[in-house]
N, C-alpha and C positions, 0 to 999 in steps of 0.2 A: 331704336326700338328692337326688342327680340323678335326673331322669325317664329312662324308657327311651328317649324320643325325643332328649334331649340327649345321651345316651351314644351313641346311634346315629349323631349327627352329628359325633362326634369322628373324626379322622383316624387311620390305622395309625401306630403309634408313640407316640401320646399316651396318657397313663395313663387306663385305664378304657375303652379302646377295646374295642368289641364287633364281632367278625367276624360280619356278618350272613350271610355265605355259609356259616358253620359252624352246623349245627342245634344241636350241643351248647352252643356259647357263646350262641348266640341265645335257647335255651330257658332256660339258666342265668341269663342277664341280666348275666353279668360273664365275663371271660376265665378259663378254668379254670387256666391257667399263665401264667408271664410271657411265654413265647414267643409265646402266643396274641395278645399285645398288637401283635405285629409281623407277624401272619399274615394273609393275605387269601384263602387257599385254602379250598375246600369241605372238608367233613368227611372225605369219601371219599378225598381227596388229602393228608390229614394224615399226616406221617411217623410220629409216635408212634402213631396209630391203627393204621397198617400193621404197625409194630413189634408191637403188642399182638396183632394177628390172627395174624401169622406165629409169634409165640411161643406163643400158644394152640395152634396146629396142631402146632408141633414137641413141646410138652410132652405133648399128647394123644397123639401118635405114639410118643413115647419110653415112656410109660407103657403103651400098648398092646403094643409089642414086648416090654417087661419082663414083662407078664403073660403073653404069648403063649408065652414060652420057659421061664419060671420058674413059671408058674402062680401068681404071688404078686407083690404090690407092696410092697416094704419101706418102712417109715417113713422110714428114713435116705434113701433115694433120693427120696422125695417132698420132704423137708426140703431135701436138697441141690439138688434141681431148682429149688424155689421160691426159695432163697437165691441161685442162680446168676441166675434170672429177675429177681429184684429188684435184685441188684447190677448186672447188665448193664443193666437198665431205668434205673437211676439215671444211669449214665454215658452211655447213649443219650440219656436225656432232656436232660443237660447239653450233649451234642454237638450235638443237633438244635436246641436253643435258640440256640447259637452260629451254627449254619448259617442258621437262619431270620433272626435279626438282621442276619448278614452279608449275606444275599440282600436283606433289606428295605433296608439302607444302600446296596447297590450300585444297587438299583433307584431309589431316592430320587436318588442322585447322576446316574444316567443321565437321569432325568426333569428334574432341574434343569439338566443340561447341554443336554438337547433344548430346554428352555424358553429358556435363555440362547442357544442357536443361533438359535431363532426370533426372539428379541428383537434379536439382533445383525443377522440378515438384515432385519428390519423396519427397524432403524436404517439399515442400508446402503441399503435401498430409498429410505427417506425422505432421506438425504443425496444419494443420486443424483438423486432428483426436484428437490431443492434446487439441485444443481450444474446440472441442466439448465435449471431456471428462471432462475438466475443467468446462465447461458450465453445464454439467449434475451434477457434484459434487456439484457446486454452488447452483444449482437449489435445489438439494436435501437438502443442508444445510439450505437453505432459508425456505424449507418446515418444516425441522426439528426445525428451530428457531421459525417458526410460531406456530408449535405445543406447543413448550416449552412456548412460549409467552401466548398462550391460556391456558395452564397448570398453568401458573403463575397468570394469572387473576382469574382463578377458585379459586386457592389457596387463593388469597387475599379475595376473597368474602366469602369463607368458614371460613377463619381466623376472618373476620369482624363478622360473625354471632356466630362461636363457641368459640371465644375467648374474644372479646370485650364485647359482650352482657352478658355473665356471669359474667365477672368482674364487669360490671357497676350495675348488679342486686345485686351482693355480696356487693358492696359499699353502695348501697341503704339500704339494710338490716342492715348493720353495723351502718350507721348513725341514722336509726330508733331506733336501740338498744342503741346508746349513747345518744340519746334525751329522752329516757325512754318511748318510745311509748309502749314497752311490759312490762312496769314495772321498778321499780328502779334496777340499776345494783350495785352489790356488788363492793366496793372499789377495791378489789383485781383482779377483772375482768375488771375495767374501763381502767386501763393502757394498758394491753395486746390488748384489743379492739380497743384502740386509735391507738396503733402501727400498728395494722392489718389494720385499716382504712387508714392510711398514706401509707403503703406498697402497698395496692390495688390501691390506687390513683396514685402512682409512676408507677406501672405496666400498668395502663390504659394509662399513658403518653407514656410510651414505646410503647405500641401497636399501639396507635395513630401516633407516629412518624414513625414507620416501615410502616404502611398503607399509610401515606402521602408519603413517600420516593417511595413506590412501585407505588403510583398513578402518580407521576411525571414521573418515569422511564417508564411508559406505556403511557405516553403522555396524561394522564387524570389529568391534574392539578386541584386543588380545590380552585384556586384564584377567588373570586367573586368581581370584581372591581366596586366600587360605588364612587359617588361624594361626595366632601366636607369632607376630612379627614385631621385633623390637626396632623402634624408629631410632632410637639411641645408637644402638649398634650399627645400623646402616649409615647414619650420619658420621660415626667415628671411622668406619671403613672408607667412606668418600672424602673425608678431609685427609687421611692419611695418604690416600691415593693421588690427591690433588695438591698435597703441600710441596712436592718437588716443582710443580708448575709455577706455584705462587712464589717460591724461593728463587726461581730463575728469573723472575721479574723484580726481585727485591722488595716484595710486598709481604705483609703478613697474612696469614690464614688461621683464625681463632675459633674455637668451638666451646661453647659453655652450655651446660645442660643442668636442669633441676634433677632433684632425686626422684626415685620412685616413678618414673615414667612407665605406665603401663603398657602392656602389649596390645596390639590392634590386629584386626583382620584385614590382611593386604596381600597384594603380589609383591612379594619382596624384591623380585628381579626388576620388575618395571617401575616400582616406586623408588627403587635406588637409582634407576636411570633418570627419573624426573628430577629428584633432588641433585643428582650430579650435573645434569643440564644446567640447572638454576645457579648452583655454585660455580661451575666452570664458567658459565656466562658472566658472573660477577668479577671473577678473576680476570677474564679476557679484556673486560672493558675498564679495568682499573689500572692505571699507571703508577700512582703514588698512593701511600697509606695501605689499605689492605681491605680484608673481608672478614666479617665477623658474623658467626652463626649462633643463634641461641635457640634453645629447646625448652619448652615449658608446658604445664596444663593449665587450662583456665576454663571454667564453666563446663566441665566434662568434654573438654576438647583438647586436642594436642595441637599446639602452636609452634611453628618454625618460623624464624625471622632471620633473613640472610640481607645483611647491611654492608654496603660497600661505599668506598671513596671515589667511584669512578666518574664517568662522563655524565651520568644523571640523564634525565629525559624530560621532554617538554609535554604539556598536556595532550598535544596532538599524537605524540609518539604512543602514549599509554592507551589510546582508543582501540587499536586493533592489535595490540600486542600479543594477547592470548587467543585471539580469535581468527587471525589470518595467517595462512602459511606463507612463508618467505617475506614476512613483515619485518623491515629493518629500517631504523632511522638514518639520517645523514650522517650523524655523528658515529653511529655503529660502522657504517660502511667505511668511514675514514680510520677509526680506531682499529679495525680488523676486516680487511677485504675478503678473507677466506670463509668468513661465517656463512651459514647456509639459511639461517632466518627460520628454522623449523623447530629448534629445541625447545623454545618456550611454548611453542603452540603444542608440540607433543607432550611436554610437562603438564600443561593445563589440562589436557584431555585425560591423562592418566589420574591426575588428582581428582578430577570431575568424576571419573569412573569408580573412584574409591568414595564417593559422596562428599568429598572435601571442596574447598574452593581456594583460589589463589588471586591475590591482587597485589599491585605495585604502587609505591608512593615515592615522589621526588620533589624536592624544592626547586628544581629546574636544571638546566644544562650545567655540567662540571660541578654539580653539588651532591653527587652520589645518589644512590637509590636504595630503597628498602623493599624486599620481596616478602610478603606475608603469605604463609601457607597455613590452612586449618584443616585438621582431619578429626 
């Protein structure tokens, strides 16, 4: 059997619960009626106890009045009264049971709702704190990025002054030496100086490319768009300049253009660099066959197509081709280990700065590529 303490520990509504506020249930050690299982009131507040008291008073009063007027209390009256009391008491008992259970369930629901509200408020407070912390972290990260951006800008300025300038000066002196400005150069020094001059020029181009990339990333593009630029002329010059490179690899470089290609507003120098990068890239990664360039107009747009028979590309290689600096596929590394991986990025940025777009297509590795430019 359960001990008195274990019964006292039970909560209202549980079987065997004893209302310790009620002296009757407490002294009996068990709930006198089913409704007592749900009651937490004191005995003096019990509805049924009040009913018994009121009933006792009314019955006594009724018997007293009957005796007062008739000087006698009939057995029939007594039986009738007690039958009435018992019958009414039964139905009253049932109704109070329903009321008490209903009040208990209502109170339980209110407490549960109150607890839920408190829990929700606690969760809202916790989430608010988390959001505030995240905001502070993001704010700090933004400030850190801003400082890094400023450091990057300063680095570019320092690089421009301390790297590009000395290289340009060195190239100038080498050219003066090769021209004989400081006297005739011995034959055994002419070749090394020529190679040094070529190397310096390559280094200057690398530095310029890196500075241009940084300028675009900082939102400080260097495109100066002007009126009256002929794309056909730019492509003809580029093809003529790169033809010796193609011939040295025993591959063809063809250019085909439609008639009446209109002038456009562009930065001729930068646009030429972009197109040169793309065509040079096609030549670089083509071992057999060649590169074919087509120029035409379609739907009020100038379209350039650079098609090669080179190493091609996989779908994965195309994803970051124009968006990531130093992006190169494994095949590109194998075909040309000296490539920088910034030419296509720069070209894409220049074309975008002109309001155009660029994309590439390929059927797969070793199946060639087609670069499409729209201006």
